[in-house]
N, C-alpha and C positions, 0 to 999 in steps of 0.2 A: 596354233594357237599359242603365242607366247604369254606365260602367266606375268602378270604386271600387279602391283599393290591394288586392291580395289578400290574403286572411285566411290566417293559419296559426296555428295552435296546439293547445290541450288542452281537450278537455272532461273534466271529472269527473262522467260521466254514468253510471256502472256500478253495479249492485245489490251490497249487501255493506258491508262497514265503510269508512266515508268516511277521506278521508286527514285528517290533524290539520292545526290551525293551522300549527305547524311546519314540516310538510312543505310545505304548500303556499306558506309564507314562502320558503322553499327552492326551490321550482320555479319562481318568478319569474325569478330572477338566472340561473338555468340556460338557461332556455328563452329568453330575451334573448341568451344568448351563443351560443347555437345559432341566432339569428335569427328566431325565433318572435314574435310580438306580441299574443296574445289566449289568455286563459284564460274558461272558461265554468263557472260554480258550478252544478252539476245535479247532486248526489248522491242516488240514488234511496231510500237509507235515511237520509236528513235527513228527519225526521217533518215539519218546518215546510216543507220542500221540497214535497212531495207529499201524504202522508195530513192533515196539517193546515196545509195551506196558508194559510188565512183565520187563524192566529194568530201574532201578530206576536210581534216578537223581545224579550226579555226586555233589561234593560239590559246584562247580563253579554255577552249574546250581540251586542249592537249596538257594544259596545266591539270585541269580537274581529272582528267584520266591517269595521267602521272602519278597524282596524290593517291588516287583510289588504287591503283595497280603497287603502290608503294605500301599503303594502308594492308592491303592482303598480304603481302610478302611477311610485313610485321607479325601477321597472325597465322603465318604459315597455311595459307590459303592459296592453292592454285588459281591463277586468273586466267579463265579461258574468254578471249575477245571472240565472238562470233559475228559472220557478216552473212548477208542475204541476198545475193546478188541475183537469183532467180527471177524474177518477175519480168527482167528485161534483156538481162545478158546475152549477148551474142558470142557463143563459146567457140567460134571459129575465127574471131577477131583479136589478131597480136594487142591490138590497141586496147580493147576490152582488157585482156589478162593483164598487160601493164597498168591499167588503171586498179584492177583488184589487186595486184601484187603491192602497187605504192600505199594504196590505204592500209593492207595490213603490215606492210614494213614500217608505216607512219607508228603504227602502235607498237610494233616493235621497239621502235626507237625510244618509246616511255619506258619499255621494261617488261611488255608483256612478252611471254615465253611460250605461251599456249593458244592455240586459234582453233577455230570449227568455220565451217562453210555449210550454209543451211540451204536444200533445196524444197522445204516444205511449204504448203500451201499455195501454189501456183501452178498455172495451167501444164499440164501433165503432157502437153504437143511439143514437138521439136520446132525452134523457131524458123521460119522460113531461109533466114540468111545461112543456116546451119545444116540445111537439107543435104547440100552438096557432098562435106566433108563427114557427117555421120550420121549413121542408119537409123539412131534412136536417141530420146533425151538421156537415155541412160549412158548412153556411149559419150554424149558431150560432156555430160556433168562429169563422170569418170575423168575425161582425159582435163578439164579444168582443175579438178582437185589435185591428181595426181600433178599437173605441172606446178601448182603452187606448191604443195609439198614438198617436191624435187627443189624448186628454186628457193624456197626458204631454208633449204639445208635439213629436211626431214626432221621437224620438231618432235621432241619426246611425246606430248601430248598434240593431237591434231584430231579432229572430229568432224565427221560428215552427216547430215541428215539426209534421207533420201526422200523423194516425192513419195512415194510409196513407203511410208514411215509406221503404218500397222497394219494388219492382216484385212481390215475392212477398207483399204483405200488399194489394196492390190485390185489389178484389174488383168483378166476377168475374175482372178481368184486368187488367194495365195498361191495354192499349188500350181496354177495356170499362168503365173505370171510371167511375162517375158521380160520385166524391168529388173528385179531383182536378181536373178542370175547374172545378168550383166554386170551389175554394182560388185555382186561379190566375186568374178572372174576378173574385170578390170582393175579394181579399186586396191591401190596398193595394201599390202597388210599392214601397214603400220599407221593405216588410219582406222579410227575407232567409226562406229557405224551406230547411229542413234535409232531405237526404236520404241514404240509407245506401249506395244502389245496387242490384243486382238482387236481392240478398238483404240480411237484417239483417248478416251476415258475409259480405262480397262476398270471392270470390277476386281476381275481375277486375273492373274498371269501365271499359268501354270510351266511345270519343267517341259513339260511335252512340246509346248508351243515355243518356247526358248531354244532348244534342241533343233526344231525344225529350220527356225530361222537361222540359227548360227549355221546349220550345214549347208542351206543357201547362200549367206553371205561369208562362209569359210573363216569366220572369228567369230569370237564371243561379243555380243552386243552390248551396248551402255544403254539401259531404261531411261529413257526421257519419260517420267511419270508424272501424268495431268490427273492423279486423283484428287489431289486438292486445288486443281484449277477451278477457279468460279469467272473467267471473264466472257463466258458463253452464257451467264445469267446473274444480271445486276442483282437479283433478290436474295442470292444465296451466298452463303460463305461455308467453309468446310472446316471443321474445329477437331473432327472424329480422328481417331489413331491410324497410324500407318497401318494397313492389312490387306487381307487378299493375295499377297504374294509370300509364297513359304519358305522359310531359311534355306531350304534345298536349292534354291535359284542360284544361291551365291557362287558356287563352282563354275556355274554356267554363264555367269555374267562378268563383264569388265568393270561394271560399275551401276551407280543409281544416281540420276540428278533428278531432283523434283522441280516441278514448274509450279507454284504454289497459288495461294490467293492472291489478287492484286493488290489488296490491301496488305502492307510491310506488317504491321505489328501483331494481326491477328495470326499470324503464322508460325507462332512459337510451339505448338502442340504438333502441327506437322512434320516440323523439322527435328523437333526433340524425339517424337517416336520413331521417323527413319532412321536418325541416328542410333537409337536402342536396337532398334530391328536388325541394322549392320554391325552393329557392336556384337549383338548376341549371334547373328547368323555365321559372321565371319570367326569368331572364336570357337564355334561350334559345327563349323562347316563339313568336319569329319563324318558327322554324324545322319542319320535319316529322321531324326525327332521332328516331327512337326510341332510341336508343342512347345518347344524350345522358347520361342518369342511369343507371348502372351499379349495380345492389343489392349485388353482391358487394364492390365496390370501398366501396359508402357503409357496408358491414357492417365492412370492413376497417379505415375510417377511426375508427367508433365505438368498437370493440374497443380500437385503441389510445388512444383519448381516457378509456375507462370503465377501463381497467386501473389507475390511479393510485387510483381512487375504494378499491379494497379495502385500498389501505395507509394509508387517513385513519381515525383512530378517530373513530365518528359511531355515536349510537344517538339513534333519532327515536320507541323504544316507548316513552318513559316520560310521554306524554300521552295523555290519552283523549280521543275527541270526544264531546263534549257533544249528546246526542240527547234533548231535551225530549220527552215523551209527552203531557203533561195536567196542566193545572192544578187539576184535580179528580180527582187518582190516589187511589185507595184504599189503606188499610193492610191487612194482615195481621190476622185476628180467630182469637184462640186462648180457645177454650173448655175451661176445666177447673173442676171441683169446687174443687181446691186445687192451684194452680199451683205452690206451694213444694213439693209431694210428687210433682208430674209428674215422667215419666221419658222424653217424647217432646220432643225438641229444638223448640220452635219457631221459625218460619221468620225470625224476629227476632233470634235470638240470635246477638250479634254475633261471637263466640268461636269458632264452629264453622261447618263447612261447610253448605250449604243441605240444610235438614230432614233432617238425619240422625237416626235412630232411637233412642230409648231412652236420650236424657242427661237429665241433670237440670239447667235452667237454672238452679235456685236454689242450687247448689253447684258451679260451673263448675270452679272451682280444682282439687276433687277427682276429677273425671270426666276417664278418659283419654279422649284424642280418637280416633274410628274412623279418621281419615285424618291424614297429617302435612302441613297444606296448604303450610307453607313450602316444602317439598321437592318439590311438587307442580309447582311455577313453575321446573321445572330450566331454561329457556331464556332467565333473565333475566340482565342484564349482572353482578349482584352476586353469581350462583351460579356464574359460569362464569370461568374465566381462560384466557389464551392459553398455550400451549406456549411454554416459553423458546426452543427451535428451531424456531419455525413459518416453514415454507418459503412465500414469497408465490406467491402466483397470475401465471401467466404469459399472455400473448396464446393461446397454443395451447390452454391449459387453457380460458380463455372462448370461443375457437373452439366447441372441445368441447362446452361448455354450450351454445351457441346453437344447434346442430347437433341437440343431444337434445330443444329446447324451441323449434324454430323458428318454423313459422305453423301455422294453424289446417289447411290443407289439405296440409302437406308436411314432411318431416323435411328437416333438413341431410343433408349428403352423408355423412359420419362415421357419424350414425346409420343412413341406410340401409344403408350398409356393413356394419355389425354385425347388423342385422335379417337381411340375406341372409345373412351367413355363418352366424348361428345357424341359421338355415331349411335351409340346406346340411348343416350339421352331425347336424340331426335327421331329415332326410328323405331321407339320402343311399342310405338301403335296400342298404347293403353293396357299394356299385358301386365303391367305392374300397377301396385297400390300407389293411390297420391304420397303416402307418405315415404314410401320406397323411393319412389321418383323423385321428391324433395330432400331425400339426403343426399342422393346421391349426384343432385344438382349441387347441392350445398358443397360437398365435397369437391366437386370442380371448380367451382367458384374460388375455393380456398386456393388451389392450385395456380388459379389465374393470378391471384393477390402476389404468389411468390414471383412471378412473372414480371408485375408491377414493381415491385420492391427490386427486383434486380436492376430494371431500369433506373431508379434512383442511386443505385450502389456504385453502378459503373461510372456516374457523372462524379469521378472522383480526381485525386491530384493527377493520373496520368491522363493528359487530354488527348493524346493521340490514340490510345486505346477507346476514348470516350469516342471522338468521333468517327472511328472505323465499325464499329459495334455499333452505336445506337441507331443507324436507320435501317439494318436488319431487323433488330428485335423490337423495334417501333411498330414494324407491320403485324408481327405475330401480336403485339399489344393491341393494336388495333382489332385484328379478327376476334381477338378473346373477349374484348370488349363488346362487339356485335352479341357474339354467343351469349354472354352475360346476360346482358339486355333482353333477347330474345327468350331465354328462360326463364327469366324473370316475369314476363308478360304471359309464357304459358302458365307459369305456376298461378300467375293472376287470374287465370281464364280470359285473357286479352287477347290471346292468341293461340292457334290450333296447331298441334305437331302435324307435321307433313306426312301424306302416306306413300313409304316407299320411295323417301326422296332419294336414295343412293342404293345401289345394290349392296348386298350383302357380302362384302370381300371377306376373304378370312385374315387378311391385314391390310394396314391402309396402304396405298401405293403412291409412289412417289411421281410427282407433275413437276413441270416448269413453275418455279418460284416458290419449292420448298414446303417447310412446316407452315407458313403464314397463309399460303394460298391453299393447301391442302385443307385448314380450319375453314377459309372461306368458302371452299367449294361444300362443306358439308353443311353450311347453313341454308336454309330454303329462302326464296328470293324476297319474302316479308322482311326476314330480318336486314337487308339493306335497306329499306325504306329508312329515309332520314325524319318523315314527318311521324312516324312510328318509334324510332329508335329515339326520337329527342320530342317530348309530348309538348313541350314547351320551355323559352330561353330560361336560360339560367343569367341573372342579371350581374353576378359576380362569379364567375366559374373559379373553383380553385386550380392553382397553378399543380397541386401535386393529384388531384383528380381528375382532372380536365383530359379528354380522348379528343384528337383532332381526327378528321376525316378529311381525304383527297377525294373530289368527285369530278366529272364533267361539267362544265359550263353549261346552265340553261339560260334563255332568256330572261326568266324572272330575275336571274342575277344581276343583270345589268345596273340596276340603281345601288346596290352592295358595291360592286366594283367602283362606280363613280365614286363612291363616298368613301372608300378606303384610298383612293388617289387624292381626292380632295384634302382628307386628313392627313396625308404624308407631304402636301404640296409646297410648304413653307419650310423648306430645307428639313424635312423629316417633321415638322410640326405641323398643327392644324393650320391650314390655308384657307378656310372658309372667308376668314376676312378679308383676304385678298381679294375674293369674285363676290362682292355681295350683291350683285346684279344679275349674275350668272354662273351660279356654282357648277354647272355641268361642263362650263367650256374646257377645264382642264382635264376632265375625263374624256370629253371629245377630242383631245391632244393626244393623250398618253394611253387610252384603252379604247376606244370605240372603234379606231380603225381597225385594231386586231380583232373585235368581236364580229365585225362588220365581213371581213374579209377572211378569216381565218378561226372560225369558232370551232371547229372541230380540235382545235388545239389549245383551247383554253380549258384551265381546271380551276377549282377554288377550294380553299380550304376552310372548312367551319369546325367549330368549338360548339359547346353548350349555349352560347349565346348567339351563334348564327356564323354567318360570311366572317371572316378575319383575315384573309388574303387570297390571292390569285395569282397565276403564272400565265404566262400567253406567249404563246409559240408561232413561228413562221416559217415556212418549208423552203420556199424560195425568195431570198431576201430581196433581190433585184425585183422580180414580178412583184412582189408584196408593194415595193415602193411606186412600181409603174401604175399599179392598181389605186393606190393611195391618190396619185394624181389625178387621174382619169376618174375614179369613183366616188371618193370619198371627199376630196377637199371641195368640189364644187358643190357639195351638199353644206359643208361648213361657210364657205362663202354666202351662201343664200341664206344661212342662220344667224350669221354675225357680221355686222357691217364693218367695211374696211375704217381704221382709224383715220385721223385728220394728218396730214404730212408733217405736220410739227410735234415732233416727239417730246416736248418739253414736260407737258401735262400728261401723258400717257399713266394709264393704269396697268396693272398687270393683266388685264381683260383686254384691253390695247393691244400689249406685247404679243398676247398669244394669238388674237384675232388677225395681226399683222401677218403672222405666221402662216395662218390659214391663206391669206390674200397674196402674199411675197415670198413663195416656198423655193428653196435650191432644189435643181434637179442633181439627184443622189445617183451616183455611177459605181458600181460595187466591183472593183479591181479583181482579177482573174485569181490573184493569190488566195484571196479569200472565197470566192462564189465558187473556184473549184473544190478544194476539201473542205470547206467550212461555209455550204451554203443557205444554213438557216440561222434564225437567232432569236433569244427568248428574252423576256423581261418579266420581272416577278415583284410583289409588293408584299407587305405584312404588317398589319396593326401592330400598337408596341404589345398587346397581351400576347400575341403569339409568337413574339420575338424570343429567342435565344431558348429557344426549344427543340432546334433540329427541323422544324417544319420549313424553311428555306430550302434544305437539303430535299426534302421528301417532294415539295412541288417540282423544283428543278428536275431531279431524277424521273418523275413521273413524264412530262412534257419531253425529255431527251428519249424516254423510252418509245413514246409515241410516234416522234421523228424518224426514229432508227426503224420502226417497222413501216412508216410510211416511204422508205428509200433514202432519207437524206443521209448524206456521207459525213456530217460534222456540223458543228455549232461555234458561231464567233461570238467574241464579246469584247468591248473594250473599255480600258480603265486606267487608272492613274495610277505608277509604281508607288506613290507616297502611300495609298490606300492600303497598310499592310493587312489589315482584318479582312479587307475585301480580297486581296490577294490569296489569303489563307482560306477562306470561302470557295473560291472559284478553285483553286489548286487540290483542294479536297475533293472534287467532284472529277479530277482526272483534267481539266482544261492546264495547256502548257503554252507557253508564248511563242508568238508567231513573230519572227524578225521581219519589220519592213522599213525599207529607206525612207528617207524624207519625213521622219516622224518628228513631234515633239521630244524633246527629252523626257517631260513628264506624262506622255502617252504611252500604254503599253497594250498590245493586242493580244487576248487569249482566245486559243482554239481548243477544240476536241474532235477527235474522228470517232466514229461511229465502226467497230470492225464489221467486216461480214461473219465472223464467226461467233459474235457476241449472237445471243438468241437462237443459236443452233443446237435443236434439241439432242439428248443423249440417246443412241441406241442403246437398247437393253435386249439380250439374246432370248428368245422364247422360252419362257419357264413357266411351271406351276409354282414355283417357289420363289422366282425373280421379280421384280415390279416391272409392271407394264411402263411402256415407252411413255416420256412425258408428253404433254400436250404440245402442239406447234404454236407459236407464239399468236398466230392469227385466231387460235381456238379460245385464247384465255379469255374467261369473262371480263366484263368492262369492270366490275367491282374489286377485280384482282390488282387494279391501278392502284386502290386506293392506301 
């Protein structure tokens, strides 16, 4: 095993929205300052990295890559370009091998000198076309990798990710695997092999385990570390220090690449502390002192260095990652006997939200919009301003934030203490005096106030940090608000403490959803009653104290949802005057079919004054529109008369009614219905805008769609609406290239990875956390 300089860097290898070019360019000088030296480009949702690996980059993409590679070199960062051909490559095909080499050589012509082939997360079986030439998938993968390595002139840095990339994935076990020994024996020794440890997300990586895998693979491995990866749980981010890896590992490894949080800005601490671990470990690798690296001191140093970033005016949300889908994309087909007289929106009508029902594309200026799209994007920098007396974030605030979102298998000390206190307050069973209980309840409420203050402070100059952190901490605030309300009612003898609500575990366990979800699980069902939490509406809820809840739609909400639709019907303003005789007609167009045909994917947003927003989802867009024609429109035709043929004196009601009687036939092309079969729409009252609630609503329904088996969501938008683009791209939507579209129309899509939602496996132990709950076991209230 030849010793080389220790590799320390970042792999952008997660599922979900890739980082933008601007974020990557910002990353290089940052990690250079930290002392890191490598970046690997491997975003799973870059279509041409994985699913369309054969497709060469176009001129614009080549120029972007050329600049990015040049930027990495200027900052002394090794740029590794990774390709994932394993989904469908035929290893025995010379043509396939040539396509693979052509793609890598194209990137090499742009200045890249380091490469990787990744065969992770694929079918472990041998392709039928390869069975004649190769004995096993390991032989096929080793053959392809060796051929590429040799024909590219044996690059100094070349990496390989095996299909069995951790002990847990070895079949039937690590010591009985037939795959790894073949890789170790067949793969050229100049090629580095990536390894994640005992598990995909490993709590600990021991020296003994690394010695064992090195022996099998006949070289020192490079750790692909998923300790801070959060793509499997959209409700958690990880801000704890790099730990669980002994400094004594360094002599046994070729390097460490961390695959961090999907959100770029929140990775400061993970990267900073990994760099500190590497620096200390490499410099003292000759000693066996396990204490030379102290995670708590590393965290303290990282927090102090991160703190100034919150005061810097920064926004990385205006750039959309370009993810090309195909050069042979299809366009929407709209069949109508008379398009000019039709009333159902075509999917390519540029001025309206995706596929709303009952509008007339021939006369858009007179048609009231069902939704106020500009106001939906409440989280854009153009629609928010900073408070004049903004209080800056402190180091203590960041320690609190880190403790709430620490690491996959543990919470920080402050979060643990709050969970223990709330568990005691709920489960004390009357063993304490009223005075003692009230005292401890007040202390708990004071800690909750600190989290309220933290949310306000984070809403500062650095908008990128605000956008990325806010949705996570908001869920915690919501759970704590419920807890405070419940404790207040207990103190006032309006509610009773539950008997043995939860088992008395020696420490709080980590479940899917993290700290916020655990807080919610401690509360009894009564704490989730909207009627009891909000005894009576507040006429003018304060923006600083109002707390919002997302909950499933119930039939009693229909009137409120129709009203919200009407109050935004006149280009985002109150449209009541447009429909004096039929105020429900606009709701029947834009809300009713969703509530009728897809009620299980409808959620409402409430505040102290009542319902103030909604989100509506559809699992299968084509089936939805087929059902609209067969089941919904006949009811609307019976409810509303068809207007006179002469359009001269048509009212707004006539315009919408005409759409019910003369709808076009909507056909969804395969390029959308395949990867993005679902669509969503949402709306907010003005009082709920600018507070991050749009993101909460959309994230909620996307989580439900994913659990129901959806592969992804699509949305159409005008590229001129920068605020809208900022909002959707902040949620992970990327552009879908489609031919024959107007210049002022853009389709955005977001796919749902199979890895998202995968529960973390935890080794059974009396001192380790229990395995998290499966997605299907999550309580309904945890969606809020």
